[in-house]
Structure formats: C-alpha cells, structure tokens
Biopython code that builds the backbone (N, CA, C, O; Angstrom):
import numpy as np
from Bio.PDB.StructureBuilder import StructureBuilder

atoms = [
    (1, "MET", "N", (8.775, 169.225, -18.434)),
    (1, "MET", "CA", (9.282, 170.235, -17.733)),
    (1, "MET", "C", (9.266, 169.989, -16.214)),
    (1, "MET", "O", (10.209, 170.359, -15.515)),
    (2, "ILE", "N", (8.177, 169.355, -15.703)),
    (2, "ILE", "CA", (8.013, 169.001, -14.303)),
    (2, "ILE", "C", (9.087, 167.960, -14.024)),
    (2, "ILE", "O", (9.770, 168.075, -13.007)),
    (3, "LEU", "N", (9.267, 166.996, -14.832)),
    (3, "LEU", "CA", (10.244, 165.952, -14.733)),
    (3, "LEU", "C", (11.640, 166.523, -14.643)),
    (3, "LEU", "O", (12.432, 166.093, -13.805)),
    (4, "ARG", "N", (11.927, 167.398, -15.416)),
    (4, "ARG", "CA", (13.316, 168.096, -15.372)),
    (4, "ARG", "C", (13.502, 168.886, -13.980)),
    (4, "ARG", "O", (14.593, 168.838, -13.412)),
    (5, "LEU", "N", (12.527, 169.546, -13.487)),
    (5, "LEU", "CA", (12.698, 170.149, -12.223)),
    (5, "LEU", "C", (12.745, 169.105, -11.126)),
    (5, "LEU", "O", (13.457, 169.345, -10.151)),
    (6, "GLY", "N", (12.036, 167.930, -11.184)),
    (6, "GLY", "CA", (12.219, 166.971, -10.150)),
    (6, "GLY", "C", (13.563, 166.379, -10.103)),
    (6, "GLY", "O", (14.102, 166.101, -9.032)),
    (7, "ALA", "N", (14.163, 166.163, -11.353)),
    (7, "ALA", "CA", (15.438, 165.486, -11.506)),
    (7, "ALA", "C", (16.443, 166.587, -10.910)),
    (7, "ALA", "O", (17.367, 166.246, -10.172)),
    (8, "SER", "N", (16.232, 167.827, -11.241)),
    (8, "SER", "CA", (17.223, 168.766, -10.715)),
    (8, "SER", "C", (17.264, 168.933, -9.282)),
    (8, "SER", "O", (18.310, 169.058, -8.645)),
    (9, "ALA", "N", (15.962, 168.933, -8.730)),
    (9, "ALA", "CA", (15.837, 168.927, -7.233)),
    (9, "ALA", "C", (16.494, 167.709, -6.544)),
    (9, "ALA", "O", (17.169, 167.847, -5.524)),
    (10, "LEU", "N", (16.286, 166.573, -7.104)),
    (10, "LEU", "CA", (16.861, 165.321, -6.606)),
    (10, "LEU", "C", (18.483, 165.349, -6.577)),
    (10, "LEU", "O", (19.139, 164.910, -5.633)),
    (11, "LEU", "N", (18.997, 165.888, -7.669)),
    (11, "LEU", "CA", (20.408, 166.061, -7.775)),
    (11, "LEU", "C", (21.014, 166.980, -6.762)),
    (11, "LEU", "O", (22.013, 166.707, -6.098)),
    (12, "LEU", "N", (20.331, 168.086, -6.698)),
    (12, "LEU", "CA", (20.763, 169.131, -5.688)),
    (12, "LEU", "C", (20.680, 168.629, -4.173)),
    (12, "LEU", "O", (21.544, 168.914, -3.344)),
    (13, "SER", "N", (19.605, 167.889, -3.910)),
    (13, "SER", "CA", (19.537, 167.390, -2.528)),
    (13, "SER", "C", (20.445, 166.324, -2.233)),
    (13, "SER", "O", (20.838, 166.192, -1.074)),
    (14, "ALA", "N", (20.866, 165.468, -3.229)),
    (14, "ALA", "CA", (21.837, 164.573, -3.085)),
    (14, "ALA", "C", (23.176, 165.292, -2.933)),
    (14, "ALA", "O", (23.958, 164.891, -2.071)),
    (15, "ALA", "N", (23.470, 166.251, -3.657)),
    (15, "ALA", "CA", (24.818, 167.018, -3.479)),
    (15, "ALA", "C", (25.016, 167.562, -2.170)),
    (15, "ALA", "O", (26.143, 167.674, -1.688)),
    (16, "GLY", "N", (23.816, 167.954, -1.486)),
    (16, "GLY", "CA", (23.926, 168.467, -0.091)),
    (16, "GLY", "C", (24.376, 167.448, 1.000)),
    (16, "GLY", "O", (24.806, 167.827, 2.090)),
    (17, "CYS", "N", (24.255, 166.142, 0.654)),
    (17, "CYS", "CA", (24.630, 165.094, 1.450)),
    (17, "CYS", "C", (26.001, 164.807, 1.460)),
    (17, "CYS", "O", (26.451, 164.143, 2.394)),
    (18, "MET", "N", (26.804, 165.244, 0.477)),
    (18, "MET", "CA", (28.089, 164.901, 0.250)),
    (18, "MET", "C", (29.019, 165.694, 1.293)),
    (18, "MET", "O", (28.651, 166.781, 1.738)),
    (19, "THR", "N", (30.129, 165.159, 1.632)),
    (19, "THR", "CA", (30.951, 165.847, 2.600)),
    (19, "THR", "C", (32.345, 165.908, 1.953)),
    (19, "THR", "O", (32.693, 165.061, 1.130)),
    (20, "THR", "N", (33.146, 166.938, 2.344)),
    (20, "THR", "CA", (34.451, 167.092, 1.912)),
    (20, "THR", "C", (35.475, 166.471, 2.832)),
    (20, "THR", "O", (35.299, 166.583, 4.045)),
    (21, "PRO", "N", (36.482, 165.854, 2.388)),
    (21, "PRO", "CA", (37.373, 165.166, 3.358)),
    (21, "PRO", "C", (38.119, 166.321, 4.232)),
    (21, "PRO", "O", (38.422, 167.429, 3.789)),
    (22, "VAL", "N", (38.343, 165.886, 5.470)),
    (22, "VAL", "CA", (39.111, 166.891, 6.386)),
    (22, "VAL", "C", (40.518, 166.585, 6.369)),
    (22, "VAL", "O", (40.876, 165.409, 6.440)),
    (23, "ASP", "N", (41.391, 167.569, 6.277)),
    (23, "ASP", "CA", (42.712, 167.469, 6.356)),
    (23, "ASP", "C", (43.178, 167.039, 7.746)),
    (23, "ASP", "O", (42.866, 167.783, 8.676)),
    (24, "ASN", "N", (43.841, 166.005, 7.995)),
    (24, "ASN", "CA", (44.327, 165.656, 9.305)),
    (24, "ASN", "C", (45.778, 166.260, 9.432)),
    (24, "ASN", "O", (46.542, 166.328, 8.469)),
    (25, "GLU", "N", (46.097, 166.697, 10.721)),
    (25, "GLU", "CA", (47.317, 167.243, 10.863)),
    (25, "GLU", "C", (48.402, 166.192, 10.953)),
    (25, "GLU", "O", (49.525, 166.490, 10.545)),
    (26, "ALA", "N", (48.165, 164.977, 11.455)),
    (26, "ALA", "CA", (49.070, 163.947, 11.595)),
    (26, "ALA", "C", (49.177, 163.182, 10.310)),
    (26, "ALA", "O", (48.144, 162.876, 9.713)),
    (27, "PRO", "N", (50.364, 162.850, 9.843)),
    (27, "PRO", "CA", (50.505, 162.032, 8.698)),
    (27, "PRO", "C", (49.956, 160.702, 8.904)),
    (27, "PRO", "O", (49.992, 160.170, 10.014)),
    (28, "PRO", "N", (49.409, 160.097, 7.801)),
    (28, "PRO", "CA", (48.811, 158.780, 7.906)),
    (28, "PRO", "C", (50.085, 157.784, 8.335)),
    (28, "PRO", "O", (51.215, 157.950, 7.876)),
    (29, "PRO", "N", (49.753, 156.774, 9.240)),
    (29, "PRO", "CA", (50.734, 155.828, 9.659)),
    (29, "PRO", "C", (51.253, 155.017, 8.606)),
    (29, "PRO", "O", (50.525, 154.621, 7.696)),
    (30, "VAL", "N", (52.549, 154.728, 8.680)),
    (30, "VAL", "CA", (53.193, 153.813, 7.685)),
    (30, "VAL", "C", (52.947, 152.475, 8.179)),
    (30, "VAL", "O", (53.441, 152.119, 9.248)),
    (31, "MET", "N", (52.139, 151.621, 7.405)),
    (31, "MET", "CA", (51.876, 150.334, 7.800)),
    (31, "MET", "C", (52.832, 149.267, 7.295)),
    (31, "MET", "O", (53.408, 149.377, 6.213)),
    (32, "GLY", "N", (52.980, 148.243, 8.101)),
    (32, "GLY", "CA", (53.896, 147.194, 7.802)),
    (32, "GLY", "C", (53.434, 146.137, 6.816)),
    (32, "GLY", "O", (52.486, 146.362, 6.063)),
    (33, "GLU", "N", (54.079, 145.011, 6.814)),
    (33, "GLU", "CA", (53.695, 143.920, 5.836)),
    (33, "GLU", "C", (52.503, 143.231, 6.396)),
    (33, "GLU", "O", (51.772, 142.633, 5.607)),
    (34, "GLY", "N", (52.217, 143.244, 7.670)),
    (34, "GLY", "CA", (51.110, 142.538, 8.129)),
    (34, "GLY", "C", (51.360, 141.661, 9.324)),
    (34, "GLY", "O", (50.498, 141.577, 10.198)),
    (35, "GLU", "N", (52.488, 141.007, 9.407)),
    (35, "GLU", "CA", (52.636, 140.071, 10.572)),
    (35, "GLU", "C", (53.255, 140.922, 11.619)),
    (35, "GLU", "O", (54.245, 141.602, 11.351)),
    (36, "CYS", "N", (52.687, 140.918, 12.866)),
    (36, "CYS", "CA", (53.061, 141.755, 13.970)),
    (36, "CYS", "C", (54.267, 141.080, 14.730)),
    (36, "CYS", "O", (54.290, 139.866, 14.934)),
    (37, "ASP", "N", (55.235, 141.907, 15.124)),
    (37, "ASP", "CA", (56.345, 141.569, 15.929)),
    (37, "ASP", "C", (56.433, 142.604, 17.019)),
    (37, "ASP", "O", (57.089, 143.631, 16.853)),
    (38, "ALA", "N", (55.793, 142.353, 18.110)),
    (38, "ALA", "CA", (55.723, 143.413, 19.252)),
    (38, "ALA", "C", (57.103, 143.556, 19.877)),
    (38, "ALA", "O", (57.359, 144.611, 20.457)),
    (39, "ASN", "N", (58.059, 142.542, 19.808)),
    (39, "ASN", "CA", (59.330, 142.756, 20.445)),
    (39, "ASN", "C", (60.124, 143.839, 19.832)),
    (39, "ASN", "O", (60.967, 144.422, 20.515)),
    (40, "ALA", "N", (59.916, 144.163, 18.566)),
    (40, "ALA", "CA", (60.652, 145.162, 17.906)),
    (40, "ALA", "C", (60.218, 146.625, 18.370)),
    (40, "ALA", "O", (60.912, 147.625, 18.191)),
    (41, "ALA", "N", (59.073, 146.609, 18.941)),
    (41, "ALA", "CA", (58.529, 148.032, 19.501)),
    (41, "ALA", "C", (58.630, 148.239, 20.900)),
    (41, "ALA", "O", (58.149, 149.266, 21.380)),
    (42, "GLN", "N", (59.261, 147.299, 21.703)),
    (42, "GLN", "CA", (59.282, 147.429, 23.175)),
    (42, "GLN", "C", (60.015, 148.587, 23.706)),
    (42, "GLN", "O", (59.835, 148.937, 24.873)),
    (43, "GLY", "N", (60.866, 149.231, 22.896)),
    (43, "GLY", "CA", (61.618, 150.419, 23.378)),
    (43, "GLY", "C", (60.683, 151.604, 23.417)),
    (43, "GLY", "O", (61.140, 152.684, 23.791)),
    (44, "LEU", "N", (59.468, 151.505, 23.079)),
    (44, "LEU", "CA", (58.484, 152.622, 23.068)),
    (44, "LEU", "C", (57.700, 152.594, 24.380)),
    (44, "LEU", "O", (56.935, 153.512, 24.675)),
    (45, "VAL", "N", (57.899, 151.535, 25.162)),
    (45, "VAL", "CA", (57.168, 151.419, 26.466)),
    (45, "VAL", "C", (57.656, 152.522, 27.355)),
    (45, "VAL", "O", (58.855, 152.797, 27.399)),
    (46, "GLY", "N", (56.728, 153.183, 28.088)),
    (46, "GLY", "CA", (56.991, 154.257, 28.949)),
    (46, "GLY", "C", (56.939, 155.684, 28.336)),
    (46, "GLY", "O", (57.022, 156.691, 29.039)),
    (47, "GLN", "N", (56.809, 155.712, 27.091)),
    (47, "GLN", "CA", (56.702, 157.064, 26.404)),
    (47, "GLN", "C", (55.241, 157.519, 26.378)),
    (47, "GLN", "O", (54.344, 156.698, 26.571)),
    (48, "MET", "N", (54.991, 158.781, 26.147)),
    (48, "MET", "CA", (53.602, 159.273, 26.026)),
    (48, "MET", "C", (53.000, 159.018, 24.719)),
    (48, "MET", "O", (53.618, 159.137, 23.661)),
    (49, "ALA", "N", (51.784, 158.666, 24.821)),
    (49, "ALA", "CA", (50.940, 158.289, 23.538)),
    (49, "ALA", "C", (50.907, 159.542, 22.698)),
    (49, "ALA", "O", (50.649, 160.647, 23.177)),
    (50, "ALA", "N", (51.176, 159.331, 21.446)),
    (50, "ALA", "CA", (50.928, 160.394, 20.314)),
    (50, "ALA", "C", (50.866, 159.603, 19.017)),
    (50, "ALA", "O", (51.284, 158.456, 18.863)),
    (51, "ALA", "N", (50.292, 160.370, 18.113)),
    (51, "ALA", "CA", (50.156, 159.835, 16.705)),
    (51, "ALA", "C", (51.465, 159.410, 16.144)),
    (51, "ALA", "O", (51.512, 158.384, 15.466)),
    (52, "GLU", "N", (52.530, 160.115, 16.372)),
    (52, "GLU", "CA", (53.912, 159.767, 15.796)),
    (52, "GLU", "C", (54.391, 158.485, 16.492)),
    (52, "GLU", "O", (55.047, 157.666, 15.849)),
    (53, "LEU", "N", (54.097, 158.291, 17.742)),
    (53, "LEU", "CA", (54.486, 157.063, 18.425)),
    (53, "LEU", "C", (53.796, 155.797, 17.862)),
    (53, "LEU", "O", (54.350, 154.705, 17.744)),
    (54, "GLY", "N", (52.541, 156.076, 17.537)),
    (54, "GLY", "CA", (51.738, 155.012, 16.914)),
    (54, "GLY", "C", (52.331, 154.708, 15.551)),
    (54, "GLY", "O", (52.471, 153.529, 15.225)),
    (55, "ALA", "N", (52.663, 155.616, 14.792)),
    (55, "ALA", "CA", (53.139, 155.363, 13.459)),
    (55, "ALA", "C", (54.506, 154.720, 13.509)),
    (55, "ALA", "O", (54.810, 153.874, 12.669)),
    (56, "GLU", "N", (55.373, 155.105, 14.498)),
    (56, "GLU", "CA", (56.676, 154.436, 14.731)),
    (56, "GLU", "C", (56.527, 153.001, 15.150)),
    (56, "GLU", "O", (57.244, 152.109, 14.696)),
    (57, "ALA", "N", (55.526, 152.796, 16.074)),
    (57, "ALA", "CA", (55.222, 151.397, 16.512)),
    (57, "ALA", "C", (54.788, 150.429, 15.384)),
    (57, "ALA", "O", (55.202, 149.272, 15.312)),
    (58, "LEU", "N", (53.947, 150.974, 14.534)),
    (58, "LEU", "CA", (53.508, 150.248, 13.388)),
    (58, "LEU", "C", (54.763, 149.881, 12.521)),
    (58, "LEU", "O", (54.960, 148.741, 12.101)),
    (59, "ARG", "N", (55.583, 150.930, 12.295)),
    (59, "ARG", "CA", (56.805, 150.655, 11.421)),
    (59, "ARG", "C", (57.594, 149.534, 12.034)),
    (59, "ARG", "O", (57.895, 148.518, 11.407)),
    (60, "LEU", "N", (57.924, 149.765, 13.310)),
    (60, "LEU", "CA", (58.864, 148.837, 13.921)),
    (60, "LEU", "C", (58.299, 147.292, 14.060)),
    (60, "LEU", "O", (58.992, 146.291, 13.878)),
    (61, "SER", "N", (56.974, 147.299, 14.401)),
    (61, "SER", "CA", (56.458, 146.002, 14.432)),
    (61, "SER", "C", (56.028, 145.206, 13.161)),
    (61, "SER", "O", (55.870, 143.985, 13.155)),
    (62, "GLY", "N", (55.867, 145.970, 12.157)),
    (62, "GLY", "CA", (55.526, 145.403, 10.798)),
    (62, "GLY", "C", (54.033, 145.210, 10.767)),
    (62, "GLY", "O", (53.556, 144.720, 9.743)),
    (63, "ALA", "N", (53.219, 145.543, 11.788)),
    (63, "ALA", "CA", (51.762, 145.318, 11.830)),
    (63, "ALA", "C", (51.074, 146.141, 10.842)),
    (63, "ALA", "O", (51.659, 147.101, 10.341)),
    (64, "ARG", "N", (49.818, 145.826, 10.505)),
    (64, "ARG", "CA", (48.940, 146.574, 9.590)),
    (64, "ARG", "C", (48.080, 147.538, 10.355)),
    (64, "ARG", "O", (47.835, 148.659, 9.910)),
    (65, "THR", "N", (47.627, 147.109, 11.495)),
    (65, "THR", "CA", (46.629, 147.893, 12.180)),
    (65, "THR", "C", (47.077, 148.102, 13.630)),
    (65, "THR", "O", (47.821, 147.298, 14.191)),
    (66, "LEU", "N", (46.584, 149.250, 14.240)),
    (66, "LEU", "CA", (46.977, 149.690, 15.567)),
    (66, "LEU", "C", (45.732, 149.830, 16.365)),
    (66, "LEU", "O", (44.697, 150.280, 15.875)),
    (67, "ARG", "N", (45.849, 149.402, 17.722)),
    (67, "ARG", "CA", (44.705, 149.551, 18.532)),
    (67, "ARG", "C", (45.210, 150.065, 19.864)),
    (67, "ARG", "O", (45.926, 149.382, 20.597)),
    (68, "TRP", "N", (44.794, 151.343, 20.160)),
    (68, "TRP", "CA", (45.133, 151.893, 21.511)),
    (68, "TRP", "C", (44.223, 151.428, 22.529)),
    (68, "TRP", "O", (43.028, 151.414, 22.235)),
    (69, "ILE", "N", (44.606, 151.019, 23.753)),
    (69, "ILE", "CA", (43.756, 150.594, 24.737)),
    (69, "ILE", "C", (43.912, 151.451, 25.888)),
    (69, "ILE", "O", (45.008, 151.511, 26.446)),
    (70, "GLN", "N", (42.861, 152.164, 26.324)),
    (70, "GLN", "CA", (42.845, 152.959, 27.562)),
    (70, "GLN", "C", (42.603, 152.125, 28.755)),
    (70, "GLN", "O", (42.057, 151.028, 28.634)),
    (71, "PRO", "N", (42.995, 152.604, 29.954)),
    (71, "PRO", "CA", (42.686, 151.950, 31.221)),
    (71, "PRO", "C", (41.067, 151.553, 31.363)),
    (71, "PRO", "O", (40.209, 152.426, 31.230)),
    (72, "GLY", "N", (40.779, 150.378, 31.600)),
    (72, "GLY", "CA", (39.382, 149.937, 31.806)),
    (72, "GLY", "C", (38.549, 149.786, 30.458)),
    (72, "GLY", "O", (37.350, 149.507, 30.465)),
    (73, "GLN", "N", (39.251, 149.983, 29.365)),
    (73, "GLN", "CA", (38.485, 149.955, 28.103)),
    (73, "GLN", "C", (38.123, 148.548, 27.761)),
    (73, "GLN", "O", (38.989, 147.682, 27.891)),
    (74, "ALA", "N", (36.956, 148.238, 27.346)),
    (74, "ALA", "CA", (36.582, 146.925, 26.834)),
    (74, "ALA", "C", (37.212, 146.626, 25.468)),
    (74, "ALA", "O", (37.154, 147.509, 24.612)),
    (75, "VAL", "N", (37.791, 145.493, 25.197)),
    (75, "VAL", "CA", (38.248, 145.179, 23.894)),
    (75, "VAL", "C", (37.803, 143.803, 23.458)),
    (75, "VAL", "O", (37.405, 142.978, 24.281)),
    (76, "THR", "N", (37.871, 143.560, 22.178)),
    (76, "THR", "CA", (37.447, 142.200, 21.718)),
    (76, "THR", "C", (38.613, 141.260, 21.973)),
    (76, "THR", "O", (39.775, 141.661, 22.051)),
    (77, "MET", "N", (38.247, 139.985, 22.100)),
    (77, "MET", "CA", (39.270, 138.982, 22.473)),
    (77, "MET", "C", (39.760, 138.254, 21.126)),
    (77, "MET", "O", (40.580, 137.339, 21.183)),
    (78, "ASP", "N", (39.255, 138.674, 19.998)),
    (78, "ASP", "CA", (39.827, 138.046, 18.743)),
    (78, "ASP", "C", (41.223, 138.315, 18.604)),
    (78, "ASP", "O", (41.664, 139.428, 18.890)),
    (79, "TYR", "N", (42.009, 137.328, 18.159)),
    (79, "TYR", "CA", (43.456, 137.515, 17.886)),
    (79, "TYR", "C", (43.680, 137.755, 16.331)),
    (79, "TYR", "O", (43.372, 136.959, 15.443)),
    (80, "ARG", "N", (44.258, 138.969, 16.170)),
    (80, "ARG", "CA", (44.598, 139.239, 14.815)),
    (80, "ARG", "C", (46.178, 139.385, 14.637)),
    (80, "ARG", "O", (46.826, 140.231, 15.253)),
    (81, "THR", "N", (46.700, 138.532, 13.791)),
    (81, "THR", "CA", (48.254, 138.595, 13.665)),
    (81, "THR", "C", (48.661, 139.851, 13.059)),
    (81, "THR", "O", (49.858, 140.131, 13.127)),
    (82, "ASP", "N", (47.850, 140.674, 12.463)),
    (82, "ASP", "CA", (48.307, 141.849, 11.865)),
    (82, "ASP", "C", (48.092, 143.092, 12.668)),
    (82, "ASP", "O", (48.321, 144.191, 12.161)),
    (83, "ARG", "N", (47.637, 142.965, 13.967)),
    (83, "ARG", "CA", (47.293, 144.101, 14.821)),
    (83, "ARG", "C", (48.279, 144.263, 15.988)),
    (83, "ARG", "O", (48.665, 143.299, 16.649)),
    (84, "LEU", "N", (48.671, 145.541, 16.210)),
    (84, "LEU", "CA", (49.488, 145.847, 17.293)),
    (84, "LEU", "C", (48.639, 146.590, 18.341)),
    (84, "LEU", "O", (47.962, 147.573, 18.039)),
    (85, "ASN", "N", (48.702, 146.094, 19.552)),
    (85, "ASN", "CA", (47.944, 146.773, 20.690)),
    (85, "ASN", "C", (48.959, 147.594, 21.503)),
    (85, "ASN", "O", (50.038, 147.102, 21.834)),
    (86, "ILE", "N", (48.603, 148.854, 21.822)),
    (86, "ILE", "CA", (49.335, 149.657, 22.735)),
    (86, "ILE", "C", (48.428, 149.933, 23.898)),
    (86, "ILE", "O", (47.425, 150.638, 23.787)),
    (87, "LYS", "N", (48.784, 149.388, 24.963)),
    (87, "LYS", "CA", (47.961, 149.650, 26.232)),
    (87, "LYS", "C", (48.520, 150.808, 27.051)),
    (87, "LYS", "O", (49.716, 150.851, 27.340)),
    (88, "LEU", "N", (47.664, 151.732, 27.420)),
    (88, "LEU", "CA", (48.121, 152.927, 28.051)),
    (88, "LEU", "C", (47.698, 152.949, 29.473)),
    (88, "LEU", "O", (46.705, 152.330, 29.854)),
    (89, "ASP", "N", (48.505, 153.716, 30.322)),
    (89, "ASP", "CA", (48.162, 153.815, 31.675)),
    (89, "ASP", "C", (47.255, 155.074, 31.920)),
    (89, "ASP", "O", (46.874, 155.767, 30.976)),
    (90, "ALA", "N", (46.926, 155.340, 33.213)),
    (90, "ALA", "CA", (46.127, 156.498, 33.489)),
    (90, "ALA", "C", (46.576, 157.891, 33.128)),
    (90, "ALA", "O", (45.813, 158.845, 32.978)),
    (91, "GLU", "N", (48.039, 157.919, 32.989)),
    (91, "GLU", "CA", (48.708, 159.145, 32.645)),
    (91, "GLU", "C", (48.889, 159.181, 31.075)),
    (91, "GLU", "O", (49.517, 160.123, 30.594)),
    (92, "ASN", "N", (48.423, 158.304, 30.343)),
    (92, "ASN", "CA", (48.539, 158.284, 28.828)),
    (92, "ASN", "C", (49.922, 157.854, 28.433)),
    (92, "ASN", "O", (50.353, 158.212, 27.337)),
    (93, "ARG", "N", (50.658, 157.109, 29.241)),
    (93, "ARG", "CA", (51.936, 156.561, 28.805)),
    (93, "ARG", "C", (51.727, 155.111, 28.422)),
    (93, "ARG", "O", (50.839, 154.417, 28.919)),
    (94, "VAL", "N", (52.612, 154.679, 27.491)),
    (94, "VAL", "CA", (52.550, 153.323, 27.103)),
    (94, "VAL", "C", (52.925, 152.406, 28.200)),
    (94, "VAL", "O", (53.985, 152.599, 28.796)),
    (95, "GLU", "N", (52.120, 151.393, 28.527)),
    (95, "GLU", "CA", (52.259, 150.534, 29.563)),
    (95, "GLU", "C", (52.750, 149.183, 29.012)),
    (95, "GLU", "O", (53.618, 148.553, 29.616)),
    (96, "ALA", "N", (52.211, 148.742, 27.892)),
    (96, "ALA", "CA", (52.554, 147.392, 27.248)),
    (96, "ALA", "C", (52.232, 147.572, 25.728)),
    (96, "ALA", "O", (51.367, 148.318, 25.269)),
    (97, "ILE", "N", (53.075, 146.763, 25.032)),
    (97, "ILE", "CA", (52.885, 146.673, 23.495)),
    (97, "ILE", "C", (52.818, 145.218, 23.248)),
    (97, "ILE", "O", (53.760, 144.499, 23.580)),
    (98, "THR", "N", (51.728, 144.730, 22.669)),
    (98, "THR", "CA", (51.558, 143.379, 22.422)),
    (98, "THR", "C", (50.955, 143.172, 20.957)),
    (98, "THR", "O", (50.411, 144.138, 20.420)),
    (99, "CYS", "N", (51.025, 142.056, 20.353)),
    (99, "CYS", "CA", (50.274, 141.781, 19.174)),
    (99, "CYS", "C", (48.864, 141.177, 19.439)),
    (99, "CYS", "O", (48.575, 140.781, 20.568)),
    (100, "GLY", "N", (48.075, 141.113, 18.511)),
    (100, "GLY", "CA", (46.720, 140.511, 18.634)),
    (100, "GLY", "C", (45.620, 141.448, 18.401)),
    (100, "GLY", "O", (44.453, 141.062, 18.476)),
]
sb = StructureBuilder()
sb.init_structure("model")
sb.init_model(0)
sb.init_chain("A")
sb.init_seg("    ")
for serial, (resi, resn, name, xyz) in enumerate(atoms, 1):
    if name == "N":
        sb.init_residue(resn, " ", resi, " ")
    sb.init_atom(name, np.array(xyz, "f"), 0.0, 1.0, " ", f" {name:<3s}", serial, name[0])
structure = sb.get_structure()
C-alpha cells in the first residue's frame, strides 16, 4: 500500500514537470537543402527584419539554418556551409546577408 502511494506520488510529481508546446504565430521557416547561396537573397538587403523575411531568405538561399546578427553582437567564427547570416543595423534593417 505504501509502495503504491509512493509510486503514485512520483508519477504525479513528474507530470507536473511536463510542459505543453506553445503555438507560435509565425509559421516555421521553410528550410533549404543545406548549401547556402547568399547571392540569391541579396534582394532582401534594406528591408525590415521580420520572421517572414527570415523564412524567405532561407528559401532563396537554400540554407538550413538562419542567424540574425544585431549590431555589436558577439558571434562565433566557425564557418557553416548550411547557415545564412542576416546582419541588422541599429534600425533593425537588413544590412548584409552572408553565408557561414
């Protein structure tokens, strides 16, 4: 009897740790095949940053991952052929689009 109560308490406490997924308003970005081609997304330079712009940049470039870079933000120097970098200016406009 005590063992059953202990097991029940353990299950209930574990269930309290579970979280439910949050619905995001923005649709998930459509990822490319993996090899980044930043030239295809250069037409987005000068536009305001937005989730939709990021998804379009991924689609155009064929990259798998996207990294937004704010002014003064520290970034790793590792080069990834599947990553698209979107560098923003102080007004949150796209300043540069590169791979890596």
